[in-house]
N, C-alpha and C positions, 0 to 999 in steps of 0.2 A: 179109531185112528191107527195106521200103520206103526209097526214096530221100528224103531229107529236102532242106530248104533249104540246109543246111551242105554237103551232097555237091555240089551244084550250084556254090555259092560257092568250094570249094576246087578245083573242075575248072576254073571259070573263071579263077581266080588262078594256078593252078601255072605255066602257060605264060607268063603276062604279066611274070614277075620273074625271069627267067632271070639276071640279075646279081645278085639278092640271095638269101640264103639262105632257105628256104621249107620248112618242115615240114608236110608235109599232116596229121600225126596231131596235132601240137601245133596247129596252125591250127583243124582240127575240134574238138578238146576246148575251147578256149577261145572259140570263135564258138559253139558249143552252149551251153555255160555261161552266155553273154550272151543267147543266145535264151531259155533257160530263166528268168534273171533278169527280161528284158523280160515276159515271160508272167505270174510271179509279181506283177511290179509293178501290170500290168495288172489283174490278179485282185484286188488289193489296192485298186487304186481304184474297182473295181467294189463291192467288199464296203463301203468307205467310203461311197461314194454310196448304197447301198442302205439303209444305216442311218442317212443323214442326219448325218454327220460330213464335215467337211474333211478334206484329207489332214493339215494342220498338226493339228489337233484330235485326230485318232486317233494322230499321232505321240506327242503329249503325254500323252495317255491311256494309250499304248502303254509308254511311259518310266515313267509312274507306276506302272503294274500290274507290271512285270517287275523292279523293283529289289528289294533284299534285304529292304526294308520295304515290300511291295507296298501300293499305293495312298496313300502318302504320301510327301512330301519337301519340302525347303524351296525356295522360287524360285530361290535362288542354285544349289542343286545341279542343278535342273531346267535352268536357264540353261546351266550350264557342260557338262553332259552333252548338252543340243542345240547347244552352240556358237553360243549367241546372247548378244545384251546382256541386262543386267538391264532395261532401258526394254522391249525386245522382247517379253522374257518376260512383263512385266506387262500388256502389252496383249494378249499372246495368253491369260493367265490370266483377264484382265477377260471376255474373250467366251466362254470356257469356264465361268465362273462364272455369268453372264448366261443361258447356255444351261442352268444347272442340273446341269454333268457334273463339275463340282470345287466344293470350297467352302474358303475359308482360314479358318485357326483359331489362334488365339495358341499358341505352343509351350508345353507343359508346363515346360520347362526354363528357357525365358526369355521372359517375356511380351513382350518386344519384338520378338522373332521372330516371323515367321509360318509355318505348316506348310500345304502344300496336300494336301488329302484328295478323291480320287474318291469321288463321291456314287454312291447305289445306281442311279440313271438311267444316270451315267457308265458304270459298271461294266457295267451291262446292255448299253449301247450299243457298249462296246469287245469284249464278249464276243461279240454279234452279229456283229461285224465279223470277230472271230477265227474264229468257226465256218464263215463264209463261206470266208475265206482258206485255212482248214483243208481245206475239201472241195477245193478246188483244187490244193493240196499233195498230198493224198491220191490223187486222180484222177492226176495225174503219177506219183506212187509206184506206183500199181497197176499201171503197164507193167511193173515188176520183180517178180521173186519177193523173198522175204524174205531169201534169201542173197544175190542181185544188190544188194539195197538196202543191207544191210550192208556188203558189199564196197565199193560206190560210197561211203558213210558213210566208211568208213575210209580210202580212197584221198583222197576230197575233204579229209579232215582232214590229211593229209600235206602237200597243197597250200596248207591255210590258214594252218597252222602255218608253213611257210616264207614265205609272203605277211607273216604278222606279225612274224616275225623281220626280213624286210627293211623293214618300215616303222618298227621300232625304232631 
């Protein structure tokens, strides 16, 4: 297998930190995970730019589309899930509404409340960006056999569960 950036990184580091514990395998795993994450973030940025969305517009549409109630939420729910203030959410929604990607409608349960809905054009922009992101993900996945991919998924799940336990 060809040498990658991480191999060179580990080789440089292993002799520099003699007074620190340095596990080459652990370093290799997490540096590679970080590099894959950087690659996928860049692919997302290209996808978002290609379809004419900003990063925050895409993130808001994405959050709306992956909910238990796909395509709709209250502004308060969105603000909480995005970790932003109500005022910040209002500004974000104003821009999305002006672009035609969302609309605000009165709640059927309580007419004082507003529900945010993704429009057809918003959904189409989000899907185009998702298709482009998916191509980048599939391209990386193609480096592995189906069995290797399933094993990697299982192993990463174990590490993710541990990270989630530590965050709680």
